[in-house]
N, C-alpha and C positions, 0 to 999 in steps of 0.2 A: 353515332349509331353503331350497333354491333355488326361486324362484317358478316355477310351471308355468302357462303362458299358452296358452289355446286360443281360436281365433277361428272364428266362423261364416262360411261362404261364401255366406250368403243374400243379401248385397248384390249380388254378381255375378249370381246366379241371377235375382234380382228384376229387375235392370236389363235383363238379356237378354230376360226373358219379357215385360216390360211395354212396353218401348220408349215410354215416356211422358215428357211434359215435367215431370210431378210425380207422385210416388207417395207413399203413406203406408202404414206398416206398424208393427206392434208386435213387437219381437224382442229377443233377447239376443244381442249382437254379440261379446262377449269375456268370458272367464272367467279369472281369475287365482287360483290356489291360493296364498295367501300364507303360511298356517300350517296345521297339522293341523286347526284348528277355525275357520279364517277364509278366506273367499273375497271377491274383489272382482268385481263385475259391471258391464259397460257395456251400457246398455239404450237402444234407440231406440224412440221412441213419438211419435204425432202431437202437434204443437204448435198445431194449429188445431182448431176444433170447440168443442162445448159440454162443460162439466164438467171441462176439463183441469186446472184449479187444484186439483181434489180429489187430484191425484197418484195414486200407486199403491202396491202392496205386493209384496214378494218372499216367496214361500212355500217352505218346505223340507218335502218329503214323504219318507217311508220307502218301502220296496218294497211295502208294503201300502196305500199311498196315504194314510196318516195323517200329519197335521202333526207334525213333530218338535219345533219350537220356535214361539214366537209370531211372526207375520209381521213383516217389517222394512219400515218406511215408506220410500217414495221420494217425497218431497214435491215440489210444484210441477209445472211443465210443461216444464222444460228438457230438451233432447234433443240429443246423447246425455246420459244421466244415469249417474253413477257412484255405486255404493253398496256398502258393505261389509256382509257377513253374518258375524257372529261369535258363537259360543256354545260353551261348554266341553262341551256334550253332543254336539257334532258331531265327526266324524273323517273329513274328506274324503280322507284318504290310505288309509283302510282300508274304509270302509263305502260303501253305495250310497244315492244320493239322487236325487230328481227336484226340480229347482229350477224354480219357476214365477213369472212376473211377471204381474200383472193390474192394471187401472185400478180405483181406488176408485169407488164409487157413493155417493149420499147415504146409502144403507143400508150402513154400514161392515162388516156381517156377510156381505156378498155376496163370493164368491170366483169370479173369472173369470180363469183362467190363460191369458192371451192369448199368452204366449210361454213356452217351456220348454227345458230342457237337462238332460241326465243326467250324473251323476258317479258313477263306480264305481271305488273304490280308486285314486283319483288320475287315472283316465282320464276325460276330458270329451268327450262326443259327443252326437249326436242333437239338434241345434239345431232347434227348430220354432217358427215364427212365425205371426202372423195377417196374411194378405194378401188383397187383392181387386183384380182388374183387368179391364178391358173386353176382351172377345173380338171383339165386332162391334156395330155400331150402324146402324140405319136410321131413317127418319123416324117409325117407330111401334114400334120395339123396340130395347132394349139388352140384349145378352147378356154376362154377366159371370161370372167364375170366382172362387171364394173358397176359402180354406183357413184352418183354425184348428187348434191342437194337439189330438190325440185326447183329452187329459186335460181339455180345456175343458168346464166344467160348466154353462155358461149358454147353450147353443145355442138353447134355446126362447125366450130373451130377445133374440136377434139379429134385426136388421132390415137389409135392403139396399134402397137407393133412389138416385135420381139428383137432384142439385141443380145449379143454374146457378152458374158461377164456378169458381175453381180452389182453393177451400178446402173442407175438411170442414165440414158444417153439420148441424144436427139435423133429424129427420124431419119437423118442421113445415114445412120448406122443400122438401119432396120435389116434384119436377116432376110436375104433373098429380095430385098427391096419391097417386101410386102407391108403395106400400111392400110389399115382399115380407117376410112374417113367417115365420120358421123355427119348426119344432116340435121337441119333445123327441126325435122319431124322425129328424130331419134328420142327414145325415152331416157329418163334420168337414171335408169338402171336396166341391165339386161346382159345378154350373153353374146360374145363375138367369136367367130371361127376365123382363125388365120390359116390360110391354106398355102402349102408349099409343095415343091416337087418331091417325089419319093426320095428318102435318104438325106434330106436337108438337115434335119436335126441329128446331132452326133451323140452317141452314147458317152456318158461321163462328162459332157461339156455343160458348164453352167450358163444359164440364160436368164434374162429378166424381161418380163412383160411390162411395157411402159404405157402409161396413159398421159397424154399431154394436151395442152391448149395452145392457141396461137400458132397453128400449123406445126412448128417444130421448136419453138422458143422455150417453153416451160413445161416441165414434167410435174404432175401433181399427185401421181400414185403409181404403184407397181409392185411386183413380187418377183423374187429370185427363186429359181429352182434348178436342180441338176437333172438332166434328161437321162433316164435309164430304162 
């Protein structure tokens, strides 16, 4: 059969929205239907931060949200990463699936679908990613917006915080020890205010807003900016 290739336009949207020197996200950029039961995915994920060597997994869910096959490993921290998903139980040309990618945790049983895409009878659509970017910064407050797929199951484990430098870091490095903890009732997108003592942010210093999961282990999105 002829390969069907679909690409997400999230790169252009992200760059236009963030206007940042460096941004990090977790997303599925391209899907190729190679055979009835085989697809190839191109995945972008952060290559800095903690726990990146644990890699990630691709999940295939049916319309009822049940896993159809065992997850496919995406080892290492290379980005973009290319992975094939193939199983005779699958029929990407006729059936409907939600494809999800998420980072591994130390607990391999944890499922965090930080990027998703839908396939319905050969049609590929609805690319959703994890993103986080600064909206505003003063010397005592940083306002940032975040978004994760609606199917993301680990919102209560998410944290947002600010670190010095242009790389994602774990929450132990949070400026002022300020960490916003999400709850199970938090929405999959929204705005967060990180509050600091007056004068905490220093003019000319580079900071990175970090969004992570599993308390402190994995960063899934963020944005770098220089305070001025």
